[in-house]
C-alpha positions in Angstrom: 129.8 68.4 137.4 130.8 71.5 136.2 128.9 74.6 137.1 126.5 76.5 134.5 128.1 78.6 132.8 126.7 82.3 133.0 126.8 86.0 131.8 129.6 86.6 134.4 132.0 85.6 131.5 133.9 88.1 129.1 131.2 89.4 127.4 131.0 89.2 123.7 131.4 92.5 121.5 128.3 93.9 120.1 129.3 97.5 120.8 127.3 99.5 118.0 124.4 97.3 117.3 120.6 97.2 118.4 119.5 94.3 119.4 115.6 93.6 119.8 114.7 90.3 121.8 111.4 89.1 121.9 109.8 87.3 125.0 112.0 89.6 127.3 109.8 90.8 129.5 109.9 89.3 132.7 112.6 88.4 135.4 114.3 85.0 135.2 113.5 83.9 131.8 115.7 83.2 128.6 114.9 86.3 127.2 115.4 88.1 129.7 119.1 86.1 130.2 119.8 86.9 126.4 119.2 91.0 127.0 121.4 91.1 129.7 124.5 89.2 127.7 123.7 91.2 124.5 123.8 94.4 126.5 127.2 93.8 129.0 128.6 92.9 125.4 127.6 96.9 124.4 124.0 96.5 122.4 121.5 99.0 122.4 119.0 96.5 123.4 115.0 96.6 122.7 113.2 94.4 125.5 109.7 93.4 124.8 106.8 92.0 126.4 103.0 92.1 127.7 103.5 93.9 131.5 105.0 97.3 131.5 105.8 96.9 135.2 107.4 93.5 134.7 109.5 95.0 131.9 110.4 98.2 133.9 111.9 95.5 136.2 114.0 94.1 133.7 115.3 96.9 131.8 116.6 98.2 135.8 118.0 94.5 135.8 119.9 95.0 132.5 121.0 98.4 132.9 122.8 97.3 135.9 125.4 95.4 133.5 124.9 97.3 130.2 127.4 99.1 128.5 124.8 99.9 126.1 120.9 101.5 125.9 118.5 99.6 127.4 114.4 100.2 126.6 111.3 98.7 127.0 108.5 98.4 124.0 104.7 96.7 125.5 103.5 94.4 122.5 101.4 91.5 122.4 102.9 89.6 119.8 99.2 87.6 119.6 98.1 90.6 117.6 99.4 91.2 114.3 99.1 94.8 114.2 100.8 95.2 117.7 103.8 93.2 116.1 103.5 95.3 113.2 103.9 98.6 115.4 106.7 96.5 117.4 108.8 96.3 113.9 108.1 100.2 113.3 109.0 101.5 116.5 112.0 99.0 116.7 113.5 100.4 113.3 116.6 99.3 112.2 118.2 96.5 113.9 121.2 94.8 113.4 120.1 91.3 116.0 116.7 90.0 116.5 115.8 87.2 119.0 112.7 85.3 118.4 112.5 84.3 121.7 108.6 84.9 123.0 106.6 81.6 123.2 102.9 80.0 124.2 103.5 76.8 125.4 100.2 74.4 125.7 99.9 71.6 127.3 97.1 69.1 126.1 96.3 65.9 124.4 95.3 66.3 121.1 91.9 65.7 121.4 91.4 68.0 124.4 93.3 70.8 122.6 90.6 73.6 122.6 91.4 75.6 118.9 92.0 79.1 121.0 95.0 77.8 122.5 96.0 76.2 119.0 95.4 79.6 116.9 97.3 81.4 120.2 100.4 78.7 120.2 100.9 79.5 116.3 100.2 83.3 116.3 102.9 83.9 118.9 105.5 81.1 118.2 105.5 81.4 114.3 103.0 84.5 113.1 104.8 86.8 115.0 108.3 85.6 114.3 106.8 85.5 110.6 106.0 89.5 111.0 109.1 90.9 112.5 111.2 88.8 110.2 109.6 90.0 107.0 109.5 93.6 108.5 112.7 94.0 109.6 115.3 91.5 107.2 115.0 94.0 104.7 116.0 97.0 107.1 119.0 94.8 107.9 120.1 93.9 104.4 119.9 97.4 103.8 122.3 98.3 106.6 124.7 95.9 105.4 123.5 92.8 106.7 122.5 91.4 110.2 122.0 88.4 112.2 118.1 86.7 113.4 118.3 83.8 116.3 114.8 81.9 116.2 114.2 80.0 119.8 113.1 76.3 119.1 112.8 73.5 121.2 113.6 70.0 121.5 109.7 69.7 121.4 110.4 69.8 117.8 112.5 66.9 117.1 111.1 64.5 119.7 107.3 63.1 119.8 106.1 65.0 123.2 102.7 63.5 124.7 100.8 66.8 125.3 103.0 68.8 123.5 101.7 68.5 119.5 100.7 71.8 119.4 103.8 73.3 120.7 105.9 70.9 119.0 104.5 71.5 115.8 104.9 75.3 116.3 108.6 74.6 116.9 109.1 72.6 113.9 107.5 75.2 111.7 110.0 77.8 112.8 113.0 75.8 112.2 111.7 75.2 108.8 111.7 78.7 108.1 114.8 79.0 109.9 116.4 77.0 107.3 114.4 79.1 104.4 115.1 82.2 105.5 118.9 81.3 106.0 118.7 80.8 102.1 116.7 83.6 101.2 118.6 86.5 103.3 122.3 85.1 102.6 123.1 87.1 99.7 122.1 89.8 101.8 124.7 89.3 104.5 121.7 88.4 106.7 122.4 85.2 108.6 119.5 83.4 110.2 120.0 80.4 112.8 118.2 78.5 115.5 118.5 77.6 118.9 116.9 74.5 120.2 116.7 74.4 124.0 116.3 71.4 126.3 114.8 71.4 129.9 115.5 75.3 131.5 115.4 76.3 134.8 113.2 79.4 133.7 111.0 81.3 136.3 107.8 80.6 134.9 109.3 76.5 135.0 110.3 76.1 138.3 106.9 77.8 139.2 105.2 76.0 137.2 107.2 72.5 137.8 109.1 72.8 141.2 112.9 73.3 141.3 113.7 69.9 139.6 111.2 70.4 136.3 109.8 67.1 137.4 112.6 65.6 137.0 113.1 66.5 133.2 116.6 67.0 133.5 117.3 63.7 134.1 116.3 63.1 130.8 119.4 64.3 129.4 122.9 62.8 129.0 124.0 65.8 131.5 121.5 64.6 134.0 120.6 68.0 134.7 118.4 71.2 133.5 120.1 74.0 131.9 120.5 77.8 133.7 118.6 79.9 131.4 122.3 81.9 130.8 124.0 78.8 129.6 121.4 78.8 126.6 121.6 82.7 126.0 125.3 82.2 125.8 124.6 79.8 122.8 122.3 82.6 121.3 124.7 85.1 122.0 127.4 83.2 120.0 124.9 82.8 116.6 124.1 86.4 116.9 127.6 87.7 117.0 130.6 88.3 114.2 131.9 84.9 115.8 129.4 83.0 114.0 129.8 84.7 110.5 130.2 81.5 109.0 127.2 80.1 110.3 123.6 80.1 109.0 120.5 77.8 108.4 121.7 76.0 111.3 119.3 74.3 114.2 121.9 74.1 117.3 121.0 71.8 120.3 121.4 73.2 123.6 119.5 70.7 125.4 122.5 69.0 127.3 122.8 65.7 125.2 118.7 65.4 125.0 118.1 64.7 121.4 121.5 62.5 121.0 121.1 59.9 123.6 
């Protein structure tokens, strides 16, 4: 079995670009891994999260291998006004990675409406507001790239994940619409759909083997977050210049079998 790829590979070229990565304010998550790759490639990276102390830890870690600048903007993406402030504080960006997400686990009959609303607020509405605010700035600057982080739950029926899967299916639909809407402005919009990943949050909740979720994939293992981050970075960069409107599965073959 091959070893997981990581961000120690030769960096992609993001020199002169500014990237906003939501959901990046904690060590060991997909947003953290994505920020590291973009920063190592020369991007000026904006990290967001709700906890300034944890965000500072991520900034210190990313700066250690960064070729560009790194800064943290605190933002609660469940609050639409905070999302708008984030867009204003970020300014003009070339790359937007909509990675922040809430993952409610509940049978449909037991799902409370507060959790339902919170999931759609963060997973869908926040991305919508950021794209509405930032894509026109990208267009005015000559173009840009937006990468939305979806999930295999958007395509597979998974008990206890009705709300989460619905939010990610909505995000994939928005990806296609935005790709069509902004193509004339040279703004590409794509999505990545990860399978099971050994993020720090998931490992803490489910254990190092993720409850056997990795065995549901064709590769029979979960992904290191850096493996998925490499796919996000590829779509964000110029090497994917002819790719828009795509939903790329980075799921170890989970949706193919």
